[in-house]
C-alpha positions in Angstrom: 3.8 -5.2 3.3 0.6 -5.3 1.1 -1.2 -7.9 2.0 -1.4 -9.1 -1.9 2.1 -9.1 -1.6 2.3 -11.7 0.9 1.1 -14.9 -2.3 3.5 -14.8 -4.9 2.2 -15.2 -8.9 2.5 -18.8 -8.0 -0.3 -18.9 -5.0 -2.2 -16.7 -7.0 -1.9 -18.9 -9.8 -2.7 -21.6 -7.6 -6.1 -20.8 -6.1 -7.0 -19.5 -9.2 -6.4 -23.2 -10.5 -8.5 -24.3 -7.6 -11.1 -22.5 -8.2 -11.1 -23.0 -11.2 -11.1 -26.8 -11.0 -14.0 -26.8 -8.8 -16.3 -25.1 -10.5 -15.7 -27.2 -13.5 -18.4 -29.6 -12.8 -20.4 -27.8 -10.0 -23.5 -25.3 -10.3 -22.2 -22.6 -8.3 -19.4 -19.8 -7.8 -16.2 -20.3 -5.0 -15.6 -16.9 -4.3 -12.0 -16.7 -1.7 -11.4 -13.2 -0.2 -9.1 -12.2 2.4 -8.6 -8.1 4.0 -6.2 -7.7 6.3 -8.3 -6.5 9.2 -12.0 -6.5 9.5 -12.0 -3.6 11.6 -10.1 0.2 13.2 -11.2 -1.4 16.5 -10.1 2.8 18.1 -11.3 1.1 21.5 -7.9 -0.4 21.3 -6.5 2.6 21.3 -8.3 4.6 23.7 -8.0 1.8 26.3 -4.1 1.3 25.5 -4.1 5.1 26.7 -5.7 3.8 30.1 -3.4 1.5 30.7 -0.3 2.8 29.8 -1.0 6.1 31.8 -2.0 3.5 34.3 1.3 1.9 34.6 3.0 5.0 34.3 1.6 6.0 37.7 1.5 3.3 39.4 5.3 3.4 38.4 6.1 6.7 40.1 3.9 5.5 42.8 6.6 2.1 42.9 9.5 4.9 42.7 8.8 7.3 45.4 7.9 4.2 48.1 10.9 2.0 47.1 13.1 3.3 45.3 14.4 7.3 45.6 14.6 8.2 49.8 16.3 12.4 48.4 13.1 14.2 49.5 15.2 17.6 47.7 14.4 16.5 44.6 11.9 19.1 43.8 11.4 18.5 40.6 10.1 14.8 41.1 7.8 15.9 43.3 6.0 18.6 41.3 2.4 17.9 40.2 3.5 19.4 36.3 5.6 16.6 36.3 3.6 14.2 37.1 1.0 15.2 35.4 3.2 14.7 32.3 4.8 12.1 32.9 1.3 10.5 33.1 0.1 11.7 29.8 3.1 10.9 28.2 2.3 7.3 29.1 -1.0 7.2 28.2 0.0 8.8 24.5 2.0 5.7 23.6 -0.3 3.4 25.4 -2.7 4.2 22.7 0.4 4.3 20.1 2.0 1.2 20.5 -1.3 -1.4 19.9 -0.9 0.7 15.4 3.0 -0.8 15.3 1.9 -4.3 17.4 -1.0 -6.4 16.2 -0.4 -8.5 18.9 -1.2 -6.2 21.7 -3.8 -4.8 20.4 -6.3 -7.4 19.4 -5.2 -8.3 23.6 -7.3 -4.6 24.2 -9.4 -5.5 21.8 -12.8 -8.3 23.2 -13.0 -11.8 21.2 -17.0 -10.7 20.7 -16.2 -7.8 19.1 -13.7 -9.5 17.1 -16.7 -11.5 16.1 -18.7 -9.4 15.4 -17.0 -7.0 13.3 -15.1 -9.8 11.5 -18.6 -11.3 10.8 -20.5 -7.2 9.5 -16.9 -7.2 7.0 -17.9 -10.6 6.1 -21.4 -9.8 4.6 -20.5 -6.3 3.1 -17.2 -8.7 1.5 -20.3 -10.9 -0.2 -21.7 -8.5 -1.4 -19.2 -6.1 -2.6 -18.1 -9.2 -4.1 -21.8 -10.3 -5.6 -21.3 -13.1 -4.3 -24.9 -12.9 -4.1 -25.3 -12.0 -8.4 -25.7 -15.7 -9.7 -28.5 -17.1 -11.1 -29.8 -19.5 -9.3 -28.2 -18.5 -6.1 -25.2 -20.9 -5.6 -22.5 -18.3 -4.8 -20.0 -19.8 -1.9 -17.6 -16.9 -0.4 -14.5 -18.3 1.8 -13.5 -14.7 3.4 -10.1 -15.2 5.9 -9.4 -11.4 7.5 -6.0 -12.5 9.2 -5.4 -9.5 12.0 -8.2 -11.2 13.9 -7.6 -14.7 12.6 -11.3 -15.8 11.4 -12.6 -17.6 8.8 -16.1 -17.8 7.7 -17.4 -19.4 4.6 -20.1 -18.3 3.6 -23.1 -19.5 1.3 -26.0 -18.1 -0.7 -29.4 -18.6 0.4 -29.5 -21.6 -2.9 -27.2 -23.7 -1.2 -27.6 -23.0 2.0 -31.0 -24.4 2.9 -29.7 -28.2 1.8 -25.8 -27.6 3.3 -25.7 -28.2 7.2 -23.9 -25.6 9.1 -21.5 -28.7 10.8 -19.7 -28.8 7.4 -19.0 -25.4 6.8 -17.8 -25.2 10.3 -15.0 -28.0 9.3 -14.7 -26.3 6.2 -12.8 -23.5 9.0 -11.8 -25.4 11.0 -8.9 -26.8 9.3 -8.6 -23.7 7.4 -7.8 -21.9 10.5 -5.8 -25.1 11.1 -3.6 -24.9 7.8 -3.4 -20.8 8.3 -1.5 -21.4 11.7 0.6 -24.0 10.6 2.0 -21.5 7.1 0.0 -23.4 4.9 -2.5 -20.9 3.2 -2.3 -21.4 0.2 -2.6 -24.9 0.8 -5.6 -24.3 3.8 -6.7 -22.6 0.2 -7.1 -24.8 -2.2 -8.4 -27.5 0.6 -11.4 -25.8 1.3 -12.4 -25.0 -2.4 -12.0 -28.4 -3.1 -13.7 -29.0 -0.6 -17.2 -26.6 -1.0 -17.6 -27.9 -4.9 -16.9 -32.1 -3.3 -20.4 -30.8 -1.1 -21.8 -28.8 -4.0 -21.6 -32.5 -6.0 -22.8 -34.2 -3.2 -26.1 -32.0 -2.8 -26.6 -32.5 -6.7 -25.9 -29.1 -7.9 -24.6 -30.6 -11.2 -23.0 -27.6 -13.7 -25.3 -27.9 -17.4 -24.8 -27.2 -20.4 -24.7 -23.6 -20.3 -23.7 -22.6 -16.9 -21.4 -20.1 -17.7 -18.5 -18.7 -14.9 -20.5 -15.5 -13.4 -17.8 -13.9 -11.1 -14.2 -14.9 -11.4 -11.7 -17.2 -10.0 -9.1 -15.0 -8.7 -8.2 -15.0 -4.6 -9.7 -11.1 -4.0 -8.4 -8.7 -1.2 -9.7 -6.0 -0.2 -8.5 -3.6 2.4 
């Protein structure tokens, strides 16, 4: 299923309205962005290949030691047969992670997942031009589904006066909503809280303030 298809028109309208309401009294722009995954993680396929090949080889050892007792089964002891069986195990081990996300994720270090998500968030910040506001008051709420990670990234006009722990609290609350299957409600709450933080820090809307960035939820591949 396409990532956008996971959201109904009503869901998208609710998120858009949440952004509009949050920006109604503030001089700032809130940009929600969702991506399917932040990296291709080819090393997961390589590791899967090694695991698959190793498991097949170990399985053949177990068969030889404890199950097969007929030494006349010459095919099983043929080096070419063993080689082909191990290669098939390696190929399957490399392919399966492409179809089973939890398997692929288990083959990738958390450090690499975190790094890739951070890099993708920084790219999205530039691609969506969150920095392109008059007073550098853009905030991006970034969600990466595969990694199950959320990043709130604020431009320098905001980040210099807002403590990181406030963004961390928004991240934790949004992740809790996502894990309970309430991503739309989580986004609405996170967007609202971002607006409240800007009001608390004095980023009031001025008479000449314009909607510099769109209010809709962004989907990146």
